[in-house]
C-alpha positions as CSV (number, residue, x, y, z in Angstrom):
1,M,196.6,109.8,103.6
2,L,199.7,110.9,105.5
3,Q,199.0,113.1,108.9
4,V,202.0,114.1,110.8
5,E,201.5,116.3,114.1
6,D,203.2,118.4,116.6
7,L,206.8,116.0,115.3
8,R,209.3,116.3,118.0
9,K,212.6,114.5,118.5
10,K,215.4,115.5,120.9
11,F,218.7,114.2,121.3
12,K,220.5,114.9,124.6
13,N,220.5,118.6,124.6
14,K,219.8,118.8,121.1
15,T,216.4,119.4,119.6
16,A,216.1,118.3,115.8
17,V,213.0,118.4,115.0
18,D,210.5,120.9,116.7
19,G,207.1,120.4,116.8
20,V,206.7,119.3,112.5
21,N,203.2,119.7,111.3
22,L,202.8,118.0,108.0
23,F,200.5,116.3,105.0
24,L,200.0,114.4,102.1
25,D,197.2,113.5,100.3
26,Q,197.2,110.3,98.3
27,G,198.4,110.5,95.0
28,E,200.4,114.0,95.6
29,S,204.0,115.1,95.2
30,V,205.5,117.0,98.4
31,G,208.3,118.8,98.9
32,L,210.2,119.1,102.3
33,L,212.9,121.9,101.0
34,G,215.3,122.6,104.0
35,P,219.7,123.0,104.4
36,N,222.0,120.2,105.4
37,G,220.8,119.7,109.5
38,A,217.2,121.3,108.9
39,G,216.2,118.2,110.2
40,K,214.7,116.6,107.2
41,S,216.4,113.2,107.7
42,T,215.1,113.0,111.4
43,T,211.5,113.6,110.2
44,I,211.4,111.3,107.6
45,S,213.4,108.6,109.7
46,M,210.8,108.8,112.3
47,I,207.5,108.9,109.4
48,S,209.2,105.5,108.6
49,T,209.3,104.1,112.0
50,L,213.2,103.8,112.1
51,L,213.0,106.6,114.5
52,T,211.0,106.8,117.6
53,P,209.9,110.5,118.1
54,T,210.3,112.2,121.7
55,S,206.6,113.6,121.0
56,G,204.4,113.7,118.6
57,D,202.0,111.7,116.4
58,V,202.1,110.1,113.0
59,R,199.2,108.6,111.2
60,Y,198.7,106.7,107.9
61,K,195.3,106.5,106.5
62,G,193.7,107.6,110.2
63,S,196.0,105.0,111.5
64,D,198.5,105.6,114.3
65,V,201.9,104.4,112.9
66,L,203.9,104.6,116.3
67,K,201.7,102.0,117.9
68,K,201.2,100.2,114.8
69,P,204.1,100.7,112.5
70,D,203.0,97.6,110.5
71,V,199.9,99.6,109.2
72,I,202.7,101.7,107.2
73,R,206.1,99.1,106.4
74,P,204.5,96.8,103.8
75,V,203.4,99.3,101.8
76,L,206.3,102.1,102.4
77,G,209.4,102.3,99.9
78,V,212.2,104.2,101.6
79,V,215.2,105.5,99.5
80,P,217.7,106.6,102.0
81,Q,220.7,109.5,101.2
82,E,223.1,107.2,101.6
83,I,223.7,104.2,99.1
84,A,221.9,101.2,101.0
85,I,222.3,97.8,98.6
86,Y,225.0,95.1,98.3
87,E,227.9,96.6,95.9
88,E,229.5,92.8,96.2
89,L,226.7,91.9,94.1
90,T,225.1,92.6,90.5
91,A,222.0,94.9,90.1
92,Y,220.1,91.9,89.2
93,E,220.9,90.0,92.4
94,N,220.4,93.0,95.0
95,M,216.8,93.3,93.4
96,D,216.5,89.1,93.7
97,F,217.1,89.4,97.6
98,F,215.1,92.8,98.5
99,G,212.5,91.5,96.3
100,K,212.5,87.9,98.4
101,A,212.4,90.1,101.3
102,Y,209.5,91.6,100.3
103,G,207.7,88.4,99.5
104,L,208.1,87.8,96.1
105,S,209.3,85.1,94.0
106,G,208.8,82.6,91.2
107,K,207.7,84.3,88.0
108,K,206.4,87.8,89.7
109,L,209.8,88.6,91.0
110,K,211.5,88.3,87.8
111,N,208.8,89.8,86.0
112,K,209.1,93.0,89.2
113,I,212.6,93.0,88.5
114,D,212.7,93.2,84.9
115,E,209.9,96.1,85.0
116,I,212.4,98.0,87.9
117,L,215.4,97.4,85.6
118,E,213.8,98.9,82.5
119,L,212.3,101.5,84.6
120,V,215.9,102.8,85.9
121,G,217.7,102.3,82.8
122,L,219.9,98.9,83.7
123,T,219.0,96.6,81.7
124,D,221.6,96.3,80.0
125,R,224.3,96.4,83.2
126,K,222.0,93.8,85.0
127,K,224.3,91.6,85.2
128,E,227.4,94.5,86.7
129,K,228.5,94.4,90.1
130,V,227.4,97.4,91.9
131,R,231.1,98.8,93.0
132,E,231.7,98.9,89.1
133,Y,228.6,101.3,88.4
134,S,229.0,104.9,88.3
135,G,227.6,107.7,91.0
136,G,224.8,107.9,89.3
137,M,224.1,104.2,88.5
138,K,224.6,103.1,92.1
139,R,221.6,106.0,93.2
140,R,219.3,104.3,90.8
141,I,219.7,100.9,91.6
142,N,219.2,102.5,95.6
143,I,215.9,103.7,94.2
144,A,214.7,100.3,92.3
145,V,215.0,98.0,95.4
146,S,212.7,100.4,97.2
147,L,210.3,100.1,94.4
148,M,210.0,95.9,93.9
149,H,206.9,95.7,96.1
150,D,204.9,98.9,94.4
151,P,204.6,100.9,97.4
152,E,201.7,102.8,97.8
153,L,204.3,105.9,99.9
154,L,207.8,106.5,98.0
155,I,210.0,108.6,100.4
156,M,212.7,109.5,99.1
157,D,215.6,111.5,101.2
158,E,217.8,113.9,98.6
159,P,218.7,110.7,95.9
160,T,220.0,112.8,93.4
161,V,223.4,114.0,95.7
162,G,227.0,113.9,94.4
163,I,225.6,112.7,90.8
164,D,226.1,113.7,87.6
165,P,223.8,116.5,85.4
166,Q,222.5,113.9,83.1
167,S,221.7,110.8,86.2
168,R,220.1,113.8,88.1
169,S,217.9,114.6,85.4
170,Y,216.7,110.9,84.6
171,I,216.2,110.7,88.2
172,L,213.8,113.0,88.2
173,D,212.1,112.0,85.4
174,M,211.4,108.9,87.0
175,V,210.0,110.5,89.7
176,R,207.2,112.4,88.1
177,Q,206.8,109.4,86.1
178,L,206.2,107.2,89.1
179,N,204.0,110.2,90.6
180,Q,202.2,111.2,87.6
181,E,201.5,107.9,85.9
182,K,201.4,105.4,88.4
183,G,199.8,107.9,91.1
184,M,202.9,107.1,93.8
185,T,202.7,109.3,96.3
186,V,206.2,111.5,97.1
187,L,207.6,112.6,99.9
188,Y,210.9,114.3,98.1
189,T,213.3,115.6,100.5
190,S,215.9,117.9,99.0
191,H,218.5,121.0,99.0
192,Y,218.1,122.0,95.3
193,M,215.0,123.9,94.5
194,E,214.7,123.3,91.4
195,E,214.2,119.7,92.1
196,V,211.4,120.5,94.3
197,E,210.4,123.0,91.8
198,K,210.0,120.6,88.9
199,L,208.5,117.5,90.7
200,C,206.2,118.3,93.8
201,D,202.4,119.9,94.2
202,R,203.0,121.2,97.7
203,I,206.4,122.3,99.3
204,Y,207.3,122.9,103.3
205,I,210.0,124.6,103.5
206,M,212.2,123.6,106.9
207,D,214.9,125.3,108.7
208,H,215.9,124.5,112.1
209,G,214.2,121.6,113.3
210,Q,210.7,123.7,112.3
211,I,208.2,124.2,109.0
212,I,208.8,127.5,108.8
213,A,206.5,128.0,105.5
214,S,204.2,125.8,103.7
215,G,202.2,125.9,100.6
216,T,202.6,125.5,96.3
217,K,205.0,127.2,94.6
218,E,202.8,130.4,93.8
219,E,201.8,130.3,97.6
220,L,205.5,130.3,98.6
221,K,206.0,133.1,96.2
222,S,203.7,135.4,97.0
223,I,205.3,135.9,100.5
224,L,207.4,137.9,98.4
225,S,204.2,140.1,96.6
226,S,205.5,143.7,98.6
227,E,209.0,143.0,97.8
228,D,211.0,143.6,94.6
229,T,214.3,141.3,93.6
230,I,217.1,143.1,92.4
231,L,220.1,141.3,90.7
232,I,223.5,143.0,90.7
233,E,225.9,142.2,88.1
234,V,229.5,143.8,89.1
235,Q,232.5,142.9,87.2
236,E,234.8,142.1,90.2
237,K,232.7,141.0,94.0
238,S,233.8,143.5,96.8
239,S,232.9,142.5,100.3
240,Q,232.9,146.3,101.5
241,F,230.3,147.1,98.4
242,V,228.3,144.5,100.1
243,E,228.5,146.1,103.5
244,E,227.2,149.8,102.3
245,L,224.1,148.0,100.6
246,N,223.3,146.0,103.8
247,N,223.4,149.3,105.5
248,H,220.9,150.6,103.3
249,S,217.7,151.5,105.2
250,A,215.7,150.2,102.0
251,I,217.6,147.0,101.1
252,Q,216.4,144.2,103.4
253,Q,218.7,141.2,102.4
254,V,221.7,140.4,100.1
255,V,222.8,137.4,99.2
256,E,226.0,136.6,96.5
257,A,224.9,135.5,93.3
258,N,226.4,134.2,90.3
259,G,228.0,137.4,88.6
260,G,226.9,139.6,92.0
261,Y,224.9,140.2,94.4
262,K,220.8,139.8,95.1
263,V,219.4,142.5,96.8
264,I,215.8,142.3,98.3
265,I,214.2,145.5,98.7
266,A,210.3,146.8,99.3
267,K,208.2,146.6,96.1
268,N,208.1,150.2,94.0
269,K,211.4,151.3,95.7
270,D,213.4,152.9,92.6
271,L,217.3,152.2,94.1
272,F,219.1,152.0,90.7
273,A,220.6,155.8,91.1
274,D,221.4,154.4,95.0
275,I,223.2,151.2,93.7
276,F,225.3,152.6,91.0
277,E,226.2,155.6,93.1
278,L,227.3,153.5,96.2
279,A,229.4,151.2,93.7
280,K,231.0,154.1,92.0
281,S,232.0,155.0,95.4
282,M,233.5,151.9,96.0
283,K,234.8,151.3,92.2
284,V,232.5,148.7,91.9
285,K,232.1,148.0,88.2
286,V,228.4,147.7,87.6
287,R,227.7,145.4,84.2
288,G,223.9,145.3,84.7
289,V,220.9,145.9,87.3
290,H,218.3,144.2,86.6
291,V,214.4,142.9,88.8
292,Q,214.1,139.8,88.9
293,T,210.4,137.9,89.4
294,P,210.7,135.8,93.0
295,T,212.4,132.4,93.0
296,L,211.9,129.6,95.9
297,E,215.4,130.6,97.0
298,D,214.0,134.6,97.7
299,V,211.4,133.0,99.6
300,F,214.0,131.1,101.8
301,L,216.2,134.2,102.1
302,H,213.2,136.7,103.3
303,L,212.6,133.8,105.7
304,T,215.7,132.8,107.0
305,G,218.3,135.7,105.4
306,R,220.7,133.4,104.2
307,K,221.1,130.6,101.6
308,L,219.6,127.4,100.6
309,R,222.9,125.9,100.8
310,D,224.7,127.2,103.8
């Protein structure tokens, strides 16, 4: 359905996107996962025809999007990272405006507004001005206006940034419904790994403008098939303890985690005794040591040597 080949974008002396290749099959939900500054937003801006690439190709159902942007624009819904609605208007007025921009009118427009308001859970608040909405409600109406024309392809750029857990959960469930029940193809960008794990059939991991890994969740986790992840829970954290762990020949990487440290080691290496000995010499009280199943965060740490949210 969508094919991106060797996509690049340079801004003066900075290369924001450096040879990205990805594809989406019809009906898929695909995640583009990476830290802030990885190049995700620039990539989707080029796919959406909002930004001209320095080089590369974007094809939608075989047609050249860069030469003929109208092949994708009528069937594309874009949810930008920034709120892109009129806060002085009500939710209903926003949807009426964007619906008319998409060419809807009369009863068809009214029915579509009612349908989407129900989907995003704002029917009872439709007559309130958007400026009075909470952050989560603004995010939902931001999504709502992108759905007015029943897009075939929905691109969502970090749609849950800065909102409360309840609104976030609601949005994730809504995206899953659009994909699984309505068959909408979704490209979902985020730096929250749990969101991508919950929603996406396949995942691309992006950093420094490049795709550094791709596959299903299981395929990506298999990257660590030759490593173990160990969680060390400590009473108080110690930079000296971290330094000693990093200096250990069998420990590949160390990163702070809730309650302690997460380390990646070669599989079947028994380092428990070494860990406790190091902790004792550093006067660090260890509360527990646990071997964990690899997560996407562990994969990212393995590939880049730093936490995803850095």
